[in-house]
DRENTORKOL-3810 file (N, C-alpha, C; in nm, 4 decimals):
REM DRENTORKOL-3810
@n.u->0.5015; n.v->1.4084; n.w->0.7927; ca.u->0.4392; ca.v->1.3065; ca.w->0.7102; c.u->0.3507; c.v->1.2198; c.w->0.7968
@n.u->0.3819; n.v->1.0932; n.w->0.8132; ca.u->0.2974; ca.v->1.0054; ca.w->0.8929; c.u->0.1898; c.v->0.9397; c.w->0.8092
@n.u->0.1023; n.v->0.8682; n.w->0.8756; ca.u->-0.0070; ca.v->0.8011; ca.w->0.8051; c.u->-0.1384; c.v->0.8662; c.w->0.8450
@n.u->-0.2359; n.v->0.8601; n.w->0.7578; ca.u->-0.3637; ca.v->0.9256; ca.w->0.7834; c.u->-0.4771; c.v->0.8255; c.w->0.8039
@n.u->-0.4418; n.v->0.7026; n.w->0.8392; ca.u->-0.5419; ca.v->0.5989; ca.w->0.8601; c.u->-0.4888; c.v->0.4980; c.w->0.9619
@n.u->-0.5768; n.v->0.4233; n.w->1.0269; ca.u->-0.5283; ca.v->0.3199; ca.w->1.1192; c.u->-0.4579; c.v->0.2094; c.w->1.0413
@n.u->-0.3388; n.v->0.1713; n.w->1.0811; ca.u->-0.2672; ca.v->0.0670; ca.w->1.0069; c.u->-0.3309; c.v->-0.0698; c.w->1.0243
@n.u->-0.3324; n.v->-0.1482; n.w->0.9157; ca.u->-0.3842; ca.v->-0.2853; ca.w->0.9228; c.u->-0.2920; c.v->-0.3741; c.w->1.0038
@n.u->-0.1660; n.v->-0.3382; n.w->1.0120; ca.u->-0.0658; ca.v->-0.4257; ca.w->1.0699; c.u->-0.0328; c.v->-0.3928; c.w->1.2142
@n.u->-0.1032; n.v->-0.2968; n.w->1.2695; ca.u->-0.0915; ca.v->-0.2599; ca.w->1.4104; c.u->0.0513; c.v->-0.2264; c.w->1.4511
@n.u->0.0833; n.v->-0.2506; n.w->1.5771; ca.u->0.2090; ca.v->-0.2042; ca.w->1.6323; c.u->0.3314; c.v->-0.2860; c.w->1.5986
@n.u->0.3153; n.v->-0.4116; n.w->1.5599; ca.u->0.4318; ca.v->-0.4966; ca.w->1.5334; c.u->0.5169; c.v->-0.4399; c.w->1.4200
@n.u->0.4540; n.v->-0.3886; n.w->1.3169; ca.u->0.5272; ca.v->-0.3289; ca.w->1.2047; c.u->0.6123; c.v->-0.2121; c.w->1.2528
@n.u->0.5505; n.v->-0.1239; n.w->1.3310; ca.u->0.6214; ca.v->-0.0051; ca.w->1.3779; c.u->0.7305; c.v->-0.0411; c.w->1.4779
@n.u->0.7068; n.v->-0.1427; n.w->1.5593; ca.u->0.8088; ca.v->-0.1881; ca.w->1.6544; c.u->0.9297; c.v->-0.2442; c.w->1.5803
@n.u->0.9050; n.v->-0.3221; n.w->1.4764; ca.u->1.0149; ca.v->-0.3782; ca.w->1.3967; c.u->1.0873; c.v->-0.2675; c.w->1.3213
@n.u->1.0111; n.v->-0.1752; n.w->1.2656; ca.u->1.0701; ca.v->-0.0642; ca.w->1.1907; c.u->1.1590; c.v->0.0206; c.w->1.2814
@n.u->1.1172; n.v->0.0411; n.w->1.4050; ca.u->1.1972; ca.v->0.1187; ca.w->1.4995; c.u->1.3315; c.v->0.0519; c.w->1.5248
@n.u->1.3290; n.v->-0.0779; n.w->1.5540; ca.u->1.4533; ca.v->-0.1497; ca.w->1.5812; c.u->1.5505; c.v->-0.1443; c.w->1.4645
@n.u->1.5001; n.v->-0.1611; n.w->1.3446; ca.u->1.5845; ca.v->-0.1565; ca.w->1.2246; c.u->1.6331; c.v->-0.0140; c.w->1.1989
@n.u->1.5436; n.v->0.0823; n.w->1.2111; ca.u->1.5801; ca.v->0.2222; ca.w->1.1854; c.u->1.6883; c.v->0.2709; c.w->1.2806
@n.u->1.6786; n.v->0.2309; n.w->1.4073; ca.u->1.7820; ca.v->0.2690; ca.w->1.5045; c.u->1.9188; c.v->0.2196; c.w->1.4591
@n.u->1.9239; n.v->0.0961; n.w->1.4152; ca.u->2.0501; ca.v->0.0365; ca.w->1.3703; c.u->2.1047; c.v->0.1080; c.w->1.2472
@n.u->2.0183; n.v->0.1298; n.w->1.1487; ca.u->2.0627; ca.v->0.1933; ca.w->1.0249; c.u->2.1108; c.v->0.3360; c.w->1.0503
@n.u->2.0385; n.v->0.4087; n.w->1.1330; ca.u->2.0770; ca.v->0.5458; ca.w->1.1650; c.u->2.2099; c.v->0.5496; c.w->1.2401
@n.u->2.2231; n.v->0.4634; n.w->1.3392; ca.u->2.3461; ca.v->0.4575; ca.w->1.4188; c.u->2.4677; c.v->0.4282; c.w->1.3310
@n.u->2.4512; n.v->0.3400; n.w->1.2340; ca.u->2.5615; ca.v->0.2992; ca.w->1.1474; c.u->2.5702; c.v->0.3796; c.w->1.0177
@n.u->2.4808; n.v->0.4767; n.w->1.0028; ca.u->2.4794; ca.v->0.5656; ca.w->0.8861; c.u->2.4790; c.v->0.4876; c.w->0.7548
@n.u->2.3861; n.v->0.3945; n.w->0.7450; ca.u->2.3735; ca.v->0.3153; ca.w->0.6229; c.u->2.2281; c.v->0.3125; c.w->0.5764
@n.u->2.2099; n.v->0.2812; n.w->0.4506; ca.u->2.0777; ca.v->0.2594; ca.w->0.3942; c.u->2.0697; c.v->0.1134; c.w->0.3542
@n.u->1.9535; n.v->0.0550; n.w->0.3700; ca.u->1.9392; ca.v->-0.0859; ca.w->0.3346; c.u->1.7927; c.v->-0.1201; c.w->0.3153
@n.u->1.7701; n.v->-0.2236; n.w->0.2391; ca.u->1.6388; ca.v->-0.2841; ca.w->0.2321; c.u->1.6347; c.v->-0.3935; c.w->0.3372
@n.u->1.5237; n.v->-0.4083; n.w->0.4025; ca.u->1.5140; ca.v->-0.5046; ca.w->0.5122; c.u->1.3921; c.v->-0.5929; c.w->0.4907
@n.u->1.4107; n.v->-0.7204; n.w->0.5112; ca.u->1.3032; ca.v->-0.8178; ca.w->0.5010; c.u->1.2909; c.v->-0.8856; c.w->0.6367
@n.u->1.1768; n.v->-0.8695; n.w->0.7020; ca.u->1.1553; ca.v->-0.9297; ca.w->0.8337; c.u->1.0426; c.v->-1.0316; c.w->0.8220
@n.u->1.0726; n.v->-1.1539; n.w->0.8581; ca.u->0.9712; ca.v->-1.2591; ca.w->0.8642; c.u->0.9491; c.v->-1.2903; c.w->1.0112
@n.u->0.8240; n.v->-1.2944; n.w->1.0535; ca.u->0.7929; ca.v->-1.3328; ca.w->1.1905; c.u->0.6900; c.v->-1.4444; c.w->1.1838
@n.u->0.7298; n.v->-1.5584; n.w->1.2319; ca.u->0.6427; ca.v->-1.6759; ca.w->1.2289; c.u->0.5827; c.v->-1.6961; c.w->1.3678
@n.u->0.4511; n.v->-1.7023; n.w->1.3749; ca.u->0.3819; ca.v->-1.7285; ca.w->1.5011; c.u->0.3404; c.v->-1.8750; c.w->1.4992
@n.u->0.3994; n.v->-1.9509; n.w->1.5886; ca.u->0.3736; ca.v->-2.0949; ca.w->1.5932; c.u->0.2775; c.v->-2.1281; c.w->1.7077
@n.u->0.2148; n.v->-2.2471; n.w->1.7046; ca.u->0.1189; ca.v->-2.2849; ca.w->1.8092; c.u->0.1777; c.v->-2.2805; c.w->1.9508
@n.u->0.3065; n.v->-2.3084; n.w->1.9641; ca.u->0.3650; ca.v->-2.3069; ca.w->2.0983; c.u->0.3838; c.v->-2.1656; c.w->2.1541
@n.u->0.3574; n.v->-2.0651; n.w->2.0728; ca.u->0.3608; ca.v->-1.9255; ca.w->2.1177; c.u->0.2265; c.v->-1.8982; c.w->2.1849
@n.u->0.2143; n.v->-1.9425; n.w->2.3090; ca.u->0.0851; ca.v->-1.9446; ca.w->2.3777; c.u->0.0471; c.v->-1.8116; c.w->2.4419
@n.u->0.1462; n.v->-1.7334; n.w->2.4830; ca.u->0.1159; ca.v->-1.6105; ca.w->2.5563; c.u->0.1801; c.v->-1.4911; c.w->2.4856
@n.u->0.1052; n.v->-1.4246; n.w->2.3988; ca.u->0.1618; ca.v->-1.3064; ca.w->2.3343; c.u->0.1843; c.v->-1.1965; c.w->2.4380
@n.u->0.3019; n.v->-1.1387; n.w->2.4367; ca.u->0.3355; ca.v->-1.0409; ca.w->2.5408; c.u->0.3441; c.v->-0.8979; c.w->2.4888
@n.u->0.3160; n.v->-0.8762; n.w->2.3640; ca.u->0.3108; ca.v->-0.7405; ca.w->2.3128; c.u->0.4200; c.v->-0.7067; c.w->2.2135
@n.u->0.4084; n.v->-0.5860; n.w->2.1598; ca.u->0.5005; ca.v->-0.5437; ca.w->2.0554; c.u->0.6406; c.v->-0.5167; c.w->2.1079
@n.u->0.6557; n.v->-0.5001; n.w->2.2380; ca.u->0.7913; ca.v->-0.4808; ca.w->2.2918; c.u->0.8779; c.v->-0.6009; c.w->2.2579
@n.u->0.8167; n.v->-0.7198; n.w->2.2536; ca.u->0.8923; ca.v->-0.8408; ca.w->2.2209; c.u->0.9441; c.v->-0.8344; c.w->2.0767
@n.u->0.8639; n.v->-0.7816; n.w->1.9875; ca.u->0.9064; ca.v->-0.7645; ca.w->1.8483; c.u->1.0221; c.v->-0.6652; c.w->1.8426
@n.u->1.0028; n.v->-0.5499; n.w->1.9058; ca.u->1.1065; ca.v->-0.4458; ca.w->1.9040; c.u->1.2389; c.v->-0.4958; c.w->1.9601
@n.u->1.2340; n.v->-0.5607; n.w->2.0764; ca.u->1.3569; ca.v->-0.6094; ca.w->2.1393; c.u->1.4184; c.v->-0.7251; c.w->2.0606
@n.u->1.3341; n.v->-0.8089; n.w->2.0017; ca.u->1.3849; ca.v->-0.9174; ca.w->1.9180; c.u->1.4594; c.v->-0.8640; c.w->1.7968
@n.u->1.4049; n.v->-0.7590; n.w->1.7363; ca.u->1.4710; ca.v->-0.6962; ca.w->1.6216; c.u->1.6017; c.v->-0.6315; c.w->1.6652
@n.u->1.6002; n.v->-0.5643; n.w->1.7776; ca.u->1.7240; ca.v->-0.5022; ca.w->1.8274; c.u->1.8325; c.v->-0.6073; c.w->1.8491
@n.u->1.7946; n.v->-0.7210; n.w->1.9042; ca.u->1.8924; ca.v->-0.8292; ca.w->1.9240; c.u->1.9391; c.v->-0.8856; c.w->1.7899
@n.u->1.8464; n.v->-0.9006; n.w->1.6966; ca.u->1.8825; ca.v->-0.9522; ca.w->1.5642; c.u->1.9811; c.v->-0.8588; c.w->1.4943
@n.u->1.9652; n.v->-0.7296; n.w->1.5149; ca.u->2.0532; ca.v->-0.6328; ca.w->1.4496; c.u->2.1947; c.v->-0.6363; c.w->1.5066
@n.u->2.2124; n.v->-0.7041; n.w->1.6177; ca.u->2.3467; ca.v->-0.7205; ca.w->1.6754; c.u->2.4210; c.v->-0.8384; c.w->1.6123
@n.u->2.3490; n.v->-0.9211; n.w->1.5370; ca.u->2.4082; ca.v->-1.0389; ca.w->1.4738; c.u->2.4710; c.v->-1.0011; c.w->1.3401
@n.u->2.5537; n.v->-1.0893; n.w->1.2891; ca.u->2.6124; ca.v->-1.0684; ca.w->1.1569; c.u->2.5009; c.v->-1.0790; c.w->1.0523
@n.u->2.4894; n.v->-0.9816; n.w->0.9634; ca.u->2.3804; ca.v->-0.9860; ca.w->0.8651; c.u->2.4029; c.v->-1.0922; c.w->0.7583
@n.u->2.2929; n.v->-1.1419; n.w->0.7051; ca.u->2.2982; ca.v->-1.2305; ca.w->0.5890; c.u->2.2674; c.v->-1.1439; c.w->0.4681
@n.u->2.3565; n.v->-1.1434; n.w->0.3741; ca.u->2.3406; ca.v->-1.0591; ca.w->0.2562; c.u->2.2779; c.v->-1.1397; c.w->0.1425
@n.u->2.1776; n.v->-1.0817; n.w->0.0812; ca.u->2.1117; ca.v->-1.1457; ca.w->-0.0326; c.u->2.1480; c.v->-1.0701; c.w->-0.1596
@n.u->2.1664; n.v->-1.1430; n.w->-0.2662; ca.u->2.2039; ca.v->-1.0802; ca.w->-0.3931; c.u->2.0843; c.v->-1.0191; c.w->-0.4654
@n.u->1.9640; n.v->-1.0663; n.w->-0.4323; ca.u->1.8426; ca.v->-1.0116; ca.w->-0.4923; c.u->1.7235; c.v->-1.0511; c.w->-0.4053
@n.u->1.6056; n.v->-1.0051; n.w->-0.4423; ca.u->1.4868; ca.v->-1.0302; ca.w->-0.3615; c.u->1.4546; c.v->-1.1791; c.w->-0.3518
@n.u->1.4681; n.v->-1.2505; n.w->-0.4617; ca.u->1.4411; ca.v->-1.3942; ca.w->-0.4629; c.u->1.5345; c.v->-1.4677; c.w->-0.3667
@n.u->1.6612; n.v->-1.4292; n.w->-0.3672; ca.u->1.7586; ca.v->-1.4891; ca.w->-0.2759; c.u->1.7228; c.v->-1.4559; c.w->-0.1311
@n.u->1.6763; n.v->-1.3343; n.w->-0.1059; ca.u->1.6343; ca.v->-1.2952; ca.w->0.0292; c.u->1.5185; c.v->-1.3829; c.w->0.0771
@n.u->1.4235; n.v->-1.4101; n.w->-0.0119; ca.u->1.3121; ca.v->-1.4986; ca.w->0.0241; c.u->1.3609; c.v->-1.6398; c.w->0.0538
@n.u->1.4567; n.v->-1.6873; n.w->-0.0238; ca.u->1.5141; ca.v->-1.8201; ca.w->0.0010; c.u->1.5787; c.v->-1.8259; c.w->0.1392
@n.u->1.6584; n.v->-1.7252; n.w->0.1725; ca.u->1.7260; ca.v->-1.7215; ca.w->0.3028; c.u->1.6247; c.v->-1.7175; c.w->0.4172
@n.u->1.5258; n.v->-1.6306; n.w->0.4038; ca.u->1.4277; ca.v->-1.6142; ca.w->0.5111; c.u->1.3409; c.v->-1.7383; c.w->0.5285
@n.u->1.2930; n.v->-1.7951; n.w->0.4197; ca.u->1.2031; ca.v->-1.9103; ca.w->0.4312; c.u->1.2759; c.v->-2.0363; c.w->0.4770
@n.u->1.4065; n.v->-2.0415; n.w->0.4598; ca.u->1.4828; ca.v->-2.1580; ca.w->0.5057; c.u->1.4852; c.v->-2.1671; c.w->0.6580
@n.u->1.4554; n.v->-2.0574; n.w->0.7260; ca.u->1.4612; ca.v->-2.0548; ca.w->0.8721; c.u->1.3232; c.v->-2.0668; c.w->0.9372
@n.u->1.2200; n.v->-2.0882; n.w->0.8571; ca.u->1.0850; ca.v->-2.1017; ca.w->0.9122; c.u->1.0217; c.v->-2.2317; c.w->0.8632
@n.u->0.9100; n.v->-2.2665; n.w->0.9229; ca.u->0.8385; ca.v->-2.3857; ca.w->0.8776; c.u->0.7446; c.v->-2.3530; c.w->0.7615
@n.u->0.7384; n.v->-2.2268; n.w->0.7240; ca.u->0.6546; ca.v->-2.1833; ca.w->0.6127; c.u->0.7413; c.v->-2.1793; c.w->0.4872
@n.u->0.6944; n.v->-2.2423; n.w->0.3809; ca.u->0.7729; ca.v->-2.2463; ca.w->0.2571; c.u->0.7704; c.v->-2.1104; c.w->0.1868
@n.u->0.8655; n.v->-2.0936; n.w->0.0995; ca.u->0.8723; ca.v->-1.9708; ca.w->0.0194; c.u->0.7423; c.v->-1.9521; c.w->-0.0596
@n.u->0.6934; n.v->-2.0605; n.w->-0.1170; ca.u->0.5692; ca.v->-2.0543; ca.w->-0.1951; c.u->0.4525; c.v->-2.0061; c.w->-0.1088
@n.u->0.4440; n.v->-2.0572; n.w->0.0147; ca.u->0.3356; ca.v->-2.0152; ca.w->0.1045; c.u->0.3461; c.v->-1.8667; c.w->0.1395
@n.u->0.4691; n.v->-1.8175; n.w->0.1642; ca.u->0.4875; ca.v->-1.6747; ca.w->0.1940; c.u->0.4367; c.v->-1.5908; c.w->0.0768
@n.u->0.4652; n.v->-1.6359; n.w->-0.0448; ca.u->0.4269; ca.v->-1.5589; ca.w->-0.1636; c.u->0.2762; c.v->-1.5663; c.w->-0.1882
@n.u->0.2196; n.v->-1.6870; n.w->-0.1823; ca.u->0.0773; ca.v->-1.7056; ca.w->-0.2123; c.u->-0.0126; c.v->-1.6431; c.w->-0.1061
@n.u->0.0210; n.v->-1.6621; n.w->0.0213; ca.u->-0.0666; ca.v->-1.6182; ca.w->0.1298; c.u->-0.0314; c.v->-1.4818; c.w->0.1873
@n.u->0.0821; n.v->-1.4288; n.w->0.1490; ca.u->0.1244; ca.v->-1.3010; ca.w->0.2045; c.u->0.1105; c.v->-1.1879; c.w->0.1054
@n.u->0.1567; n.v->-1.0736; n.w->0.1480; ca.u->0.1494; ca.v->-0.9525; ca.w->0.0673; c.u->0.2896; c.v->-0.9085; c.w->0.0258
@n.u->0.3849; n.v->-1.0008; n.w->0.0373; ca.u->0.5259; ca.v->-0.9642; ca.w->0.0243; c.u->0.5637; c.v->-0.9157; c.w->-0.1149
@n.u->0.5135; n.v->-0.9778; n.w->-0.2179; ca.u->0.5488; ca.v->-0.9372; ca.w->-0.3544; c.u->0.4964; c.v->-0.7968; c.w->-0.3830
@n.u->0.3779; n.v->-0.7647; n.w->-0.3315; ca.u->0.3200; ca.v->-0.6319; ca.w->-0.3536; c.u->0.3995; c.v->-0.5219; c.w->-0.2840
@n.u->0.4799; n.v->-0.5587; n.w->-0.1882; ca.u->0.5559; ca.v->-0.4587; ca.w->-0.1125; c.u->0.6926; c.v->-0.4287; c.w->-0.1735
@n.u->0.7294; n.v->-0.5035; n.w->-0.2744; ca.u->0.8562; ca.v->-0.4763; ca.w->-0.3418; c.u->0.8319; c.v->-0.3560; c.w->-0.4324
@n.u->0.8993; n.v->-0.2487; n.w->-0.4041; ca.u->0.8708; ca.v->-0.1254; ca.w->-0.4764; c.u->0.9844; c.v->-0.0793; c.w->-0.5669
@n.u->1.1056; n.v->-0.0966; n.w->-0.5238; ca.u->1.2167; ca.v->-0.0340; ca.w->-0.5946; c.u->1.3016; c.v->-0.1371; c.w->-0.6673
@n.u->1.3352; n.v->-0.1072; n.w->-0.7899; ca.u->1.4250; ca.v->-0.1923; ca.w->-0.8679; c.u->1.5577; c.v->-0.1192; c.w->-0.8836
@n.u->1.6615; n.v->-0.1950; n.w->-0.9080; ca.u->1.7924; ca.v->-0.1345; ca.w->-0.9323; c.u->1.8196; c.v->-0.1337; c.w->-1.0819
@n.u->1.9196; n.v->-0.0616; n.w->-1.1209; ca.u->1.9565; ca.v->-0.0544; ca.w->-1.2625; c.u->1.9903; c.v->-0.1923; c.w->-1.3178
@n.u->2.0420; n.v->-0.2805; n.w->-1.2321; ca.u->2.0778; ca.v->-0.4155; ca.w->-1.2768; c.u->1.9565; c.v->-0.4962; c.w->-1.3220
@n.u->1.8388; n.v->-0.4615; n.w->-1.2712; ca.u->1.7173; ca.v->-0.5309; ca.w->-1.3128; c.u->1.6834; c.v->-0.5042; c.w->-1.4598
@n.u->1.7386; n.v->-0.3984; n.w->-1.5147; ca.u->1.7044; ca.v->-0.3585; ca.w->-1.6505; c.u->1.8141; c.v->-0.3897; c.w->-1.7516
@n.u->1.9241; n.v->-0.4445; n.w->-1.7050; ca.u->2.0367; ca.v->-0.4745; ca.w->-1.7944; c.u->2.0227; c.v->-0.6141; c.w->-1.8513
END
């Protein structure tokens, strides 16, 4: 499979995906994952995608926060950043990336 075009999101997406995929494969589980990365002004020296990959690997060693639905996941994630939930939705592409619904969404 793979992609047939240059990604708009460059290497950070793939670095994060690798860290998460390693964890899921190792633990033989399937999951939806929401990763928020906030770049603040004090982040003066970007050191590359290895930092994203290693940061994700370290995060996967922590106890997970479980969300009951996508809206709850956004609440949890935005509570840990200086960017509000509304800003993530208005300025980001996050809603467009939600692809799969569960049977509970239709009940």
